[in-house]
C-alpha positions in Angstrom: -61.6 -197.0 68.1 -61.4 -199.4 65.1 -64.8 -198.4 63.6 -64.5 -194.7 64.4 -61.6 -193.6 62.1 -62.7 -195.5 58.9 -66.2 -194.1 59.3 -65.0 -190.5 59.9 -66.4 -190.3 63.4 -65.0 -187.3 65.3 -67.0 -187.7 68.5 -68.2 -190.7 70.4 -70.5 -190.1 73.4 -69.5 -192.5 76.2 -72.6 -191.5 78.2 -73.0 -190.0 81.6 -70.9 -191.0 84.7 -73.4 -189.5 87.1 -75.3 -191.3 89.8 -78.2 -189.8 91.7 -75.9 -189.0 94.6 -73.1 -187.6 92.5 -70.3 -188.6 90.1 -69.4 -192.3 89.6 -65.6 -191.8 89.9 -64.6 -195.4 89.0 -66.5 -195.2 85.8 -65.2 -191.7 85.1 -61.6 -192.9 85.5 -62.3 -195.8 83.2 -63.7 -193.5 80.5 -60.7 -191.2 80.9 -58.4 -194.2 80.6 -60.1 -194.9 77.2 -59.2 -191.4 76.1 -62.4 -189.7 77.0 -62.6 -186.1 78.1 -65.1 -184.7 80.6 -67.7 -182.2 79.5 -70.8 -180.5 80.9 -74.2 -182.1 80.4 -77.0 -179.7 79.9 -80.5 -180.8 80.7 -83.5 -178.9 79.4 -87.0 -179.3 80.8 -90.2 -178.1 79.2 -93.5 -177.5 80.9 -96.8 -177.3 79.2 -99.2 -174.4 79.8 -102.5 -175.3 81.4 -105.5 -173.3 80.1 
């Protein structure tokens, strides 16, 4: 990553590889080929209290 090292970046988020029906394996392989590593994605949902 030509811009990452000079700018002291230690982490670059390549985004999700998920589709509604499951993992997008070709995209996942592409990102791994770039040197990416898989990680879990946590999703938080908030609800509002109704009076």
